[in-house]
C-alpha positions as CSV (number, residue, x, y, z in Angstrom):
1,X,115.1,76.2,100.2
2,X,112.1,78.4,100.8
3,X,108.9,77.2,99.1
4,X,107.0,79.8,97.1
5,X,103.7,78.8,98.8
6,X,105.3,80.1,102.0
7,X,105.4,83.7,100.6
8,X,102.7,85.9,102.0
9,X,100.5,87.9,99.6
10,X,102.2,91.3,100.3
11,X,105.6,89.9,99.5
12,X,104.4,88.2,96.4
13,X,102.8,91.4,95.2
14,X,106.1,93.2,95.9
15,X,108.0,90.6,93.8
16,X,105.6,90.9,90.9
17,X,105.7,94.7,91.0
18,X,109.5,94.8,91.1
19,X,110.4,92.0,88.7
20,X,107.7,91.9,86.1
21,X,106.0,95.3,86.0
22,X,107.6,98.5,84.8
23,X,108.2,101.3,87.3
24,X,105.5,103.8,87.9
25,X,106.2,107.5,87.2
26,X,107.2,109.8,88.8
27,X,110.0,107.7,90.2
28,X,110.6,108.3,93.9
29,X,112.0,106.4,96.8
30,X,109.7,103.8,98.3
31,X,109.0,104.5,101.9
32,X,107.3,101.2,103.0
33,X,108.8,98.1,101.4
34,X,108.3,96.0,104.5
35,X,109.9,92.5,104.1
36,X,109.7,92.8,100.3
37,X,113.4,93.4,99.6
38,X,114.4,90.6,101.9
39,X,111.9,88.1,100.4
40,X,112.9,89.0,96.9
41,X,116.6,88.5,97.7
42,X,115.9,85.2,99.3
43,X,113.9,83.9,96.3
44,X,116.6,85.0,93.9
45,X,119.3,83.3,96.0
46,X,117.2,80.1,96.4
47,X,116.6,79.9,92.6
48,X,120.2,80.5,91.8
49,X,121.3,77.8,94.3
50,X,118.7,75.4,92.9
51,X,119.8,76.1,89.3
52,X,123.4,75.6,90.1
53,X,122.7,72.2,91.8
54,X,120.7,71.0,88.9
55,X,122.8,72.0,86.0
56,X,126.0,70.1,86.7
57,X,129.5,71.3,87.3
58,X,130.5,73.3,84.2
59,X,130.8,77.0,85.2
60,X,130.7,75.8,88.8
61,X,133.0,78.6,90.0
62,X,130.9,81.4,88.5
63,X,127.7,80.0,89.9
64,X,129.2,79.5,93.4
65,X,130.4,83.1,93.4
66,X,126.9,84.3,92.5
67,X,125.3,82.2,95.2
68,X,127.8,83.3,97.8
69,X,127.2,87.0,96.8
70,X,123.5,86.5,97.2
71,X,123.9,84.7,100.5
72,X,126.1,87.6,101.8
73,X,123.5,90.1,100.6
74,X,120.8,88.2,102.5
75,X,122.9,88.3,105.6
76,X,123.3,92.1,105.3
77,X,119.6,92.5,104.7
78,X,118.7,90.3,107.7
79,X,121.0,92.4,109.9
80,X,119.5,95.6,108.5
81,X,123.0,96.8,107.4
82,X,121.7,98.1,104.0
83,X,119.5,100.7,105.9
84,X,122.4,101.7,108.1
85,X,124.8,102.1,105.1
86,X,122.2,104.3,103.3
87,X,121.7,106.4,106.4
88,X,125.5,106.9,106.8
89,X,125.8,108.2,103.2
90,X,123.3,111.0,103.9
């Protein structure tokens, strides 16, 4: 599991701005997210996996589905398939 101390300052700022702070107006598409989306997705996946491992086996199937979905999203992000799918819709 990734350690939070391994996250660079730009990625940490991205996570804080997208999780804890309200959106800025006017809302418009972000043009330079860098590795922010990827890091945020990995952090959420790692926390879900850790939570599932620590809480026992009740609701095991639901948590495994969530962890699997997040893992698949990480793979799509790592292969830059999100960007390609967005470009294909335009």
